[in-house]
N, C-alpha and C positions, 0 to 999 in steps of 0.2 A: 373842671369836669373832665372825666376820662370817657372815651368812647370805646366800645368793644368792636374789634375787627371781626367780621364774619368771613369764614372760608367757604366759598362756593365753588364746587368742582363737579364735573360730570364723571360719574363712576358707575360701574356695574353693580349688580346686586351683591355678589360676594365681596367686592371691594368696599362697598358701603357698610356691609356687616363688620368688616375688620376695622374700618376707620372709626366707627361708632361703638365698637364693643366695649362693654364695661367689665368684661372678665379680666382677671389678673394676667392670664396667659393665653391669649387668643392665637391660633395658628391658621394661617391661610395656606391650604395645601392645594396647589393647582398645577395644571398642565402648562406646557410651554406657551408663552404669550397670553396667559390668563390675567396678567396685570398685577403680579405679586409685588414687584418693586414699587409700582405706582401707588398701590394700596398702602404699603408701609410708609412711603414718603408723605402721602396725604394724612395718614394717622400721626406721623411725626409733627407735621405742621399744625394739626389741630391741637396736639398736646402742648406745643410751644406757645400757641396763642392762649391756651387755657391756664398754663402755669409759666408765666413770662420770666420770672426770676430764677427758675430752675433749669437744669441742663438735661439733655437727653443724649443717648449714645446710639450710633448706627453702626452695625457690624456687617461686613461683607467678607467673603472667603479670602481675598487677597488685596494688597494695596494697589495692584494693577486695576482691579475692579473698582476700588475707591476712586481712583483717578479717572477711569473711563466712564463710570456710571454714577458713583456717589456725588462727586463734586458738581459735574455739569447738570445733572438732573435736579439737584437741590437748588443750584444757582438759578436755573430757569424757573423753578417753582416760586422761589423767593422774589424774583424780579416780577413775575406775573402777579404776585400778591402785593407788590410794592412794599416789601419789607426790606429795609436797609440792612446790609450785612458786609462783613469782610472775611476773607478766607486766608487762614494761616496754613500754608501747605506743609511747612516743616513740622508743625505741631498737629496737623491733621484735625483742625478745628474750624468750624464755621461759627463766627461770632455775629449774633443778631443784635442790632442796636436796641438796647433796652429790653432784650428778651432772651438773655442767657446764651448758651452755646450748644452746638451740635458737635459731639465728639465722635470721630471716626476711629474704629479699631478693626482688626482683622482676625478671622477665625484660625488662620494658619500660624498666628503668633499669640497664643493664649497667655504667654508669660507677660505680654504687654497689657493685658486687661487688669491693670493694677494702678493704684495711685490717684484715683479720681472717684467722684461720686456723681450719680445722676438720679433723676426721679423716674425716668422711663427709658426703656431700651427697645430697639427694633433690630431683628436678626434676619438677614437676607441669605437664603439658600443654606440653611443649617444642615440639611441632610446631604449636602455634598461631602461632608466630613464622615470618616469612619465612626462607628458607634461610640467607641471609647473616647475618641478625640472630641466628638460633639458633646458628650456628657461632661467632659472636663471643661470645655468652653462654657457650657450652660451654667455650671457651678460658679465659674469665674464671673460671668455676667450677673448672676443672682447676687453675688457679693457686692457688686458695684451699685446695685439698685437700692439706694438707701437715703436719698435726699427726701426730707419730710415735706409733704404737701400741706399747705396751710388750711385747706378745706377738709383735710382728713381723708382724702381719697387714697386708695392703695397704689403702691408702685406697680408698674406693669411691664411685661416683656412680651412683645408681639413678634411672631415668627411668620415669615413668608418663604415657602420652599416648594420645590418640585419633589414628589415622593420618589425616593431612590431605594425601592425595596423596603425591607423591614428594618429600618435603621432607627436612629434616636427618636425622631418625631413619632413614629408608630409606637415605639416602646413606651414613650412618656405620655402621649395623648390618647392612644387607643388602648394599649394594654393596661397601663396604670390608671390613666384618666384622672378624674377629680372634678369637683364642682367648678373650679376656676380655670380648668383647662378646656377651652372652647375650640373645637375643630370646625373650620370653615372650608368645605370642599368647593373647588372651582374648576370647571372644565375650560379648555381652550375656547370652546364655543361661546362661553359666557362673555368673552371679550372680542367676538368676531368683528364687530363694527370698527375696531381699531387695528385690525390686522390686514395685511395686503391680500389681494385676491390670490387664491391658490396656495396659501400658507399651509393649511391643514392637509390638503391633498399632497403637498410635497413631503410632509412628515409620513403620511400613509404609504408613500412609495418606498421609503427607506428604513422604516422601523418594523419590528416584529409585533405580533398581536399583543403580547404582554407589555412590551414597551409602549405601545399606543395607549394601553389602558392607563399607564402611569403618566405619559407625557402629553396626552390629549385629555383623557378623562380625569386625571388627577387622583387616581386610585393607588392604594398600596398593593403591589403585586410582586411576585418573585421575579427578579430580573437576572438571576444568576444561572446561566447555562440550561435553562429549562427546568421546570418544577417536576419532581418525581411523582407528586400526587396533584396534578393541575386542577382537578375538579373538586378537590376538598374545599368546603366553604364552612367557616365557623358559625354561620347563621343557618344555612340549609341543612347541614349535617349535625346540628345541635339537638340535644334532648335535655329536658329538665328532669328526667327520671333519675332515681337514686336506687341504691341496693336495698332490697327488701329482706326482712328477717328470714333466715334459713334458706335463702335462695342460693342455688348452686353457683359457684364462682368459677370463671374460666380465666386463668392468669397467664398471659404471655410474658416470657422472661428472657432477658439478655444478660449474659455474664460479662462483667468487667471488674477488675480489681479497683476498689474504691469508688466505682461508678456504676453499680448494677441498676437495672431498670426493669420495671414490670408494669403491665397494664391490667386492670381489674375489670372484667366484663361479665355480663350475664346474657343469657339467650332467652328471648321472649318471642313467642309466635314464630319460632324458628330463625329469628334474626338477632344479630349481635348488638348490644348496647355497651359501650365502654364507659364505665361510671367512676373510675378511680385510677390512680397511678401511684407508683412508688419510684422515686428517683434518687440518685446519689447515695445509694445504700452501699456500705463498705464491702461486704462479701456475701457469699451464699449463706453461711450460718446466720449472719445478721438479717438477711432477707427472710429466711425461714422464721426467725423470731418475730420479725415485724408482721409478717402475714398472720402468724398464729395470734399475736396480740390484738391485731386490728380486725381480723375477719373470722377466725376459728370459732365455731359455735357447735354445741351438740346437735347432731343430725345434719349439719351442713356439709355438702360435698365440695371439695376444692380440687379442681383439675389444673395442673400446671403444663403449659406448652412451652418448653424451653428451647433454647439454641441447642441443636443436636450435637454441636462440637463440644458442649459441656460434658459429654461422656468421656472425654479424653483429657480433661484438664480440671483444675480447681482454682477458683478465684481466691482461695485462701492458701494456695501453694501447699496443700496437704496431700496425704496419700489417697484419700477418697476423692473421686471426681465430683463435680458439681451436681450431676444428675444422680449419682449415688447418694449424695447428701439429701437430695429432695426425696428420694425413695425411702431413706431411713427415717425421714420426718413424717412418713405415712401419708404423703400427698399422693393423689392419683396423677402420675406423670404420663403425659401423652406425647410421645416422641418417636420419630423414625430413626433409622440408623444414620441418616444424613439429612442435612437441611435441603429443602427444595432449592432450585436455582433462584438466584436473586431476581432474575427477570420474572419468573413465575410468581414469586412472592409479591412483587410489585403489581403484577397483573391481577392477582387475587384481591389485593387491597383496593386497587382502582376500580375493579368491577363491583365491589361492595360499596364503595364511596358513591359511584354513579354508574349505573349500567347503561347499555345501549338503548333501553326502553325509557330512559330518563328517570329511573327509580333510585333513590338513595337508600340503600339497605343497611348501611353501617352508620349508626348514630353515636355521637360522643357528647358526654356532658362536658362542654368546653370550660365551664366554670370550675369543675372538679379535676379536669385534666389539662391544665394550661401548658405543660411542657409538651405533651403529645400534640396538642392543637398547634403550637408553634412549629413543631417538627413536621407535621403534615402540610402546613402552609408553606414552610420555608425551605425544606430540604431540596437541594438541587442536584443535578448530575455534575460530576467532575469532568475534567478534560478527556478522561478515558471512557466516558459514557457510563460510569458507574455511579450509584448514589453516593454523594459526597460524605466523607467521614471526618472532615476537618473541623466542622462547626459544632459537633456534639449532638446534632439533631438525630443521628442515626440510632443511638442506643434505645430510646423509647419507641421510635418508629419500628425498629427491628423487632423489639419485644412484642408489640402489637401484631406485627406481621406474622410471627410464628403461630399465634393463635388463629388469625384469620385464614392463613393459607392452609392450615391443617383442617379446620372445620368447613371452610368454604373454598376448596381448591378450584383452580380454573378447569374448565371442561375442555378436554382436547379430543379431537376426532381419533377414534381408534383405527390404527392401521392394520389391515388384514394381510396375512401372508398368503400369496398365491403361487402355485407352481407353474413354471413355464416349461413347455416341452415335457419331457419325461423325467426331469431331474427330481 
């Protein structure tokens, strides 16, 4: 007769949710001290007791962390549960007597995530990796998760991480999502009983407001040099509206060879709704063709608000300028001799996103404008205090800004000239 061993442990609400999650890919996204590692290890132990003959893998960013955190925390947990084990440090494997192995690997050496099979995996601090590196590690880990469970349950990969801006976890769990991608948010406050007195206050003294949102509240926020559009919210600035038949269109446009961008907006009740976008278009002629195919209708007015510098260049390197090409296509081109100052364009955008009265006057269909939404959320200032152009977010944001700043310019106090003396 065999007896089932029960795992009894004290856990917070978010920790319990991760430990018992039946989703294929649960992610515990929490602030500092929210108990991510403890939750992952409790889940690991539960899975080992449930599938004793199978192996699991535990991933940490580096082998230093495996030695400092992985080994001692698991050893303590196994001893408390009275589970016999042996540790092979050279192979980085914990061998549980009669209950398979826990294999340790690191995210900084994805080439070593080969040559073994496991039933379940647990990934600690995945978002400390750059996006591409994390995505590569994720694919490697997925490939290892293939030991078949006798009861027919699915293989799982659980993640525990602090949100580090809009990196891999945000892209995979929030943007792409999916029925089996469960997001479990956890603030530092949820684990307050296990933290030393004054811990949160010490963080509040040394971190900025956006950092505190990430590192205490466990929220995805822009952590790079300050957000250009800090008040934009994909929920509060969202609209479900779509373009109506024969409705006049207002198209902001940014010129770039092989990477032109445009936003498609309408004006209702005097306010802008951005309801479509065009990105990655080859050049101006291709953009003109795309707009005509998708949006041109008898009786519909199409107004283009382009980058004013397009009057002096061509995305096709031809004799006609980009703006001349738009005029020749019979669009209504709304453009000044030069662009407004970048600062003024940003102020116009931010004033429409959320004004001082707390009103959000610019709405975006975030489902139909995913690239613009990402840009408004994620574009940061560079080291020179200018909107960063290295990430590619600038193209679509600039395009929208040309429209907004032209139709809804910032209001400046008019300076009056006065005479002093008799001059």
